[in-house]
N, C-alpha and C positions, 0 to 999 in steps of 0.2 A: 048284636050279631053282625060280624063282617060278612060281606059277600065276595065270592071269588069270580063272579061273572064279569067277563071282559077284562079282568086283571091279568097281568103278565106274571106267570109263575115259573121260576127257574128251579129245576130239580136235578141234583147230581146223583149219580149212582142209580139212574132210572132204568137200567137194563135188567133189573131183577128185584125180587124181594119187596121191601117196604117202598123203595123208590119207584118201582114200577106201579104199585098200587096207588101211591100218592098221585102219580101222573094220570092214571086212568080215572081216578075219582075227581081230580081237579078238572079234567076234560069234561066229565059228566056235569060238573058244576058250572061249566061255561067259561073256564079260564083259558087264556092263550098260553101255550106251553113251549118253553125252551128246555128240552131234556138232554142230559148228557151222561156219558159213561165211557169207560175204556173199551168196553165190549161192543163192537159194531153189531154182532149177531144178537146180543141182548137188546140193544136199542131197536133193531129191526123187528124183533118179536113184540116189544112194547108198542111200537108204532102199529103193528098189525092188529093189536087188540083194541086200539082206540075206537071210540064211538064214531059213527058217521058224522062228518061235518066238523070234527075237532080241528082247531088251528094249532098245529104242532110242528116244530122244527127240531131236528136232532143234531147233536154235535158230539164229536169224539173229544173228550177232555180228560186228561190225567190230572186230578186235583192235587197231586203231590208236586206238580210242576207250576211254579209261580207264574211264569210267562204264559202258560196255556190258560190258566184261570183268569188272568187279567185280560188276555186277548178275548176270552169267552165273554167277559162283561162288555167289551167293545162290540162284539158280534151281536149280542142280545140287544144292545142299545140301537145298533144299526138296523137290525131286522124287525124289532118290535117298537122302537121309539121310547121305551121305558122298561122298568121292572118294578114289581110290587112285592112279590113273595119270593124269598130266597130260601130254598130248602137245602141246607148243607147236609146231605144225607149219606154220601158215599163213605163206605167203611169196610175194613177187613179185620181179620183176627189173627193173632199169633199166640199159640199155646206154648209157653216156655217159662220155667222158673227163672229167677234173676241169675242164679248160678249158671244155668245152661244157655241162656239167650246170648247171642253174639251182638256186638255193637251194631253191626250191619242190619241184623234182623229188627232190632229196636228202632233203628232209624227208618226202616221201611214201614213199620207200624205207625210211628208218629208222623211220618211224611203224609200218609193218607188220612188217618183219623183226626189228627190235630192240626197239622199245617194246612190240610185241605180246608178245614173250617176257617182257619185264620185267613188264608188267601181268599176264600169265598166271601168272607165278611169285608175284608179290606177292598176287594175289587168292586163290590156292589154297593157298599154303604154310602159312598159319595153321591151316587145316583139317588138313593132313597132320601138322603138328607137334603139334597138340593130341591127335590119336589115336595119335601116335608110330608112324605107319605111312604109307608112300606113296612115290611115285617121280615125279620131274619129268624129262621127256624133252624136251630142247630141240634143235630142228633148226638146225644150222649148215650147213656146206657144206665141200667141199674148198677152196672159196674163202675159208674161214675158217682155212685152213692156209697157203695161198699167195695172194699178191695177183696179180691179172691186169689188165693194161692195158684200159681201157674199162669196167671193172667197179668203179670206185672206191667208189661209195656202197654197192653190194652187198657189196664186201669189208669196208667199215666195219661194216655190219650183221652179217655173219657172223663176223668177228673179235670183235665185241662179244658176240655170243651165246656164243662159245667162252670168252671171259674171264669172263663172268657165270657160266657153268656150272662152270668150273673153280674159281671162288671158292666156289660151292655145295658142291663136293666137300669142301672143307676145313671150311666152316662147319656142315655137316650131320653131321659125324662124330659117331657115338654117339647121334644123335637118333632113329634108326629110319626116317629118310627118306633116300632116295638121289637122286642126280642123274646123268643121262647126257647127253653131248653127241654128237650124230649129225652125221657129215660125209659126206653123199652125194656121189658123183661125178656123172657125166653120166647122169641118169635121164630116161627117155623120158616126160616129162610135157609139158603145154602151156605151161610157164613161159616158154619162149622166144617162143612165139607170142603169149601174152597179156601179156608184159612190155612195158615202155615203151621207146621209143627217144627219146633226148633231142630236144627241139624244135630245138636248134641242131646236131644231128648232121650229120656229113658222111660221106664215103666210108669213113673210119676205123671209125666205129660200124657202118655198114651191112655192112662186111666181117666185123666181129666177130660181128654178129648172125647172119649167114649161116653162119659157122663153128660157132656154138653148136649148130645143128641137126645137124651131123655128129658131135658128141660125145655127144649125149643119146640113148643107145642101151640102157641097162639098163632092163628092164621095172619099172614102179613096184611091181608086186606082189612082185618079188624084193627090192626095197629094203625094203618093209614087213616081209617075212619076216625079213630080216637084222636089222632094228631090234627086232622082238619077240623073236627068239632072243637077241640081245645083252642086252636088258632082263631077260629071264627068267634069264639067267646072271649078272646083276648087273654087267655091263661098264660102265665109266665113259665109255669112248669107243668109238664104232662108226664105222669108216671102210669104206665099201662102194660099189661101183658103178664104171662106166666111168672109167678113168684115175685112180681114187682112190689106189690103191697107188703108181702111178708118181709122182704129184704129191707124195705124202707123203714118199717116199724122196728125191725131187729136192730138196725143201725141207731135208731133213736133211743131204744131202750138199753142197748148194750154197746155204747159207742167205742169202747176199747176192746171188749172181749167177744164181739160177735163172730170173730173168726173161728173160735172154738165150736160155736153152734153150727157154723157152715161146714166144718170138717165132720161133725157128727152127722149132719143131714146127708152129706155125701156118702157116708158109709152105708146108709140105709136105702139109697137109690139104686 
């Protein structure tokens, strides 16, 4: 079992949801924290909830901007002297069919969910490799295991995170650095409310967006706890949350036709 005590943990998207609870639980475990988000108010609230005595620094970082992420890595190295756990957590959602999504909307989705993970990995990996110690934790989704209609760009981003991380599994072998891919199920965060609906959306996307609210039921603090437990145990893949196990097995059993089952499930929810 790994220990987080006195280790430097970097958490993006720490202003709400899973990121906030990762930060709070890491602080309780004795980690030194560099938390970031685009929301200053969200970061302030996370900081307010921190346990007494926690060592925390907050940073405003837009993970879709390469220069900001690389500058953030320099800041963390300057302020803490090292980094050990990199939680590439920041993410957003776009509800849009392929036909209705604009190129600009797709670029926005991929910029945060996929490029944010790529930038975060590339910015911090040299530090971890040099010290021959560290762990990169990338947030994918169960939608990185199964594709869902109306979530095309989100699927691309999360499948991309999965492929990126699984490549790291192989390339980091023997380096002292590990990588974990996390696939949350339906977690009760504000991602559905704060996500975007395609400008060209019609009743199809509107129904899908309403359906999402019924599936997001697992508390984010439970998801954060599952992530930290899995990381401490050295797990390469963490699948947890509402419908996560069901979707995983559905993909394994019906790798080509699971979409029909998903559509049928949606009609009864």
